[in-house]
N, C-alpha and C positions, 0 to 999 in steps of 0.2 A: 503494500499499499504506499503510495505516496505522501508526502507532508506537504503543505503549503508551500509554495515557490520552488518546490523541487519539480525540476522539467526534464522532459526526455531528452535522452542523448543527443539526437539529431538538432536539436535547438542550440546545445552547446556547441557542437560539432561546426555548426554555420558561423557562429562566432569566430570559434577558433580559427576555422578555415581563412576568414576574412582577414584577420592580423596576420596570418602565418603569409598569406600572399602580399599584404601591404608591407609588411617588413621584409619579405624574401628570406625566409628562414622558419623552421619549426620552433614552436614555442617549447620551454622547459617544462617540467611536469609542476614545478613552482608556479610559473607565468599561467600556466592552465589552470590550475586550481584558484589563485587569485581574480583570473578572470571569470571563471565560474562564480565566484563569490561574488565579486561586482555585479554580473549579470543577475543574480539572486535579489541582491539588495537594490539595485536599479528595478526590476520588475515589481518588487515590494512598494517602494515609494510611488511607482505608477499606479498601483492598484491603490493604494491609500489615498491619491490625489483625486482619483475617479471617485472614489468613495464620498470624499468630501464633496466634491461637486455635485453628486447625486443627491445627498442630504440637504445641500444648499439650497 
């Protein structure tokens, strides 16, 4: 069972692929982990903002 803001691997892969292409190199495991946590955080903030708008 997934927890809130835990997304399917393809969503992470898309972001990882984008940066690897932009930087023309593979990301390290640490960079991938930081990127995934940042992605989750960004989606959480986006969801909170949407809830605020809908409640306003």
